[in-house]
N, C-alpha and C positions, 0 to 999 in steps of 0.2 A: 380274411379278417386280419386287421392290423392290431397286434396285441403286444403288450409289455408286462414284464413281471418286475415289480418293485418290491424290495423287502429290506427290513431291518433285522439284524441278528447279533446278539450280544456273545452267545456261546457257540454259535454254528448250527444250533437246531432248526431255526428258522430258514437259514440258508440251504439246508438239506430239503426242506419242503419246497423252497423256491426253485431249485434245481429240477426237482420232480414236476412241479407246475410247468416250468418252461419246456421240458421234454414233451409234455402232454399237449401242449398247445401248438398251433400250426408252425411249420418250418419257417424260420426267420424271426421268431418271436425274440425280442431282446430281453436281457435280465440286468438290472442294475441295482445298486444300493440306493436307498431312499435319499441319501445326501446328494446323489448324482442323477436323480430322477428328472426326465424332462417333463415338459408340459403335457398333462394328461389329455388335453383336448385333441391332440394328434392321433389318438388311439381309439379303436373300436371297443376294446376290451382292456381294462387295467386289473391286473391281479396284484393285490397288495398283501405282503406278509409282514407279520410284526410279532413281538413278544409282549406279554402283559407285565405291567408295573403297576402295582397298587390297584389292581382291578381294572386297569384301562390299557389301551394300546400305549407302547412306549411313546415318549414325547415327540421324537422325529417323525413317527408314523402318524401320530395324531395330527401334526401339522400338514402332512401330505393328505390325510383323509379330508381336511378341510378344503383342500384344492380339488377334491373330487365331487363337490357338491354339483348336483344336477347332471353328472356324467351319465351317459347312456348304459354302460355295462361294466359292472364291477364284481370282481371275485375276491373275497377277503379270507385269508387263511392265518392261523396263529398258533403259537406254541406257548405252553404255561406249565406251572407246577401243580395246577388244580386238577382235580379229576375231571375228565371230559364229560360234558353233559351236566355238571354241577351248576348250581345256581350262580356261583362265582364266575365260572367260565361262560355261561350264558349271558350274564349281566355284562361282562367285559365286551363280549362280541356285540351285544345290542348297543353298547355305548360307542363302539367303532362305527356301527351302521348309522347312529345319530350325528356323528361328526361328519358323515358324508351326506349330509342332508339333501334329499331330493335325487340322490344317485339311485340307479337301478341296481340293486345288489342282487346279481343273478344267482349267487350261491356263496356259501362260506363253508370252512372247514376249520376245525381246531382239534389238537391232540396234546397229550403230554409232551413236554421238553424237560429233559434232564436239567435241574437247577444247579447252578455253580455251587460247589460246596462253601465257598467264602460267603456267598449270599445267604445260604442256609444258616451259617453260624451267626450272621448279623441279624436275621430276623428271629431266630430263636432267643435271642438276648433282649428283644423288645419286651416292654411291659405287657402290651397286647399283641401276642404273635398274630400274623394274618391267618385267615380262615382256611388258606389253602395248605398250610404247613403240614398237617397230618397226611395230606395226599402226596406230598413231595417225594417220599420214599418210593412210591409206585411209579414215579416218573423216570427212575433211573433206567438208562438204556434206551430212551425214547428221544425222538422219534425212531421207530423201528420199522422192520420190513412190512409189518401188518398195517402200521400207520400210513405208509406210502401207498399201499394197495388201496386202503380207504380213500385216501386223497385221489388217487387215480379215478376211482369209481365216481367221486363227486365231480370231478372235472369232466368225466365222460357224459354224465347227466347234464351238466352245463352246456356241452358242446352239441348235444343232440337237438 
């Protein structure tokens, strides 16, 4: 299987997940930043990692997701300040899947990612704070070893 891991990471959280994904995929799997990502049609599997911005994949990843339309096998992974499994996190992942319209999304994974303190201060000052703000305190220290184990399990299911 010819696979590639493409990711966007603002604080290093998603990069940690990308490294775990790359290690779990077949030997020779490439890993690159979304800015440097090659044409996805050359790969059997594209694993794309991103962070959420305003309840959607970050803009660079959103652009790459559009390039995955109709791709045969895609694995999506994300970090965020929202509680995993929350409506906000589920909606953001569904939005990512919609951007890759027609792609076969073979699996997905998302987990907490510690939010940059400067970002927290900015969003706290907004007249309407984001819905995930109350969850952000629980994201401190994530992704952690447990998150990585859960990611490995999700990838094992994908590869079987």
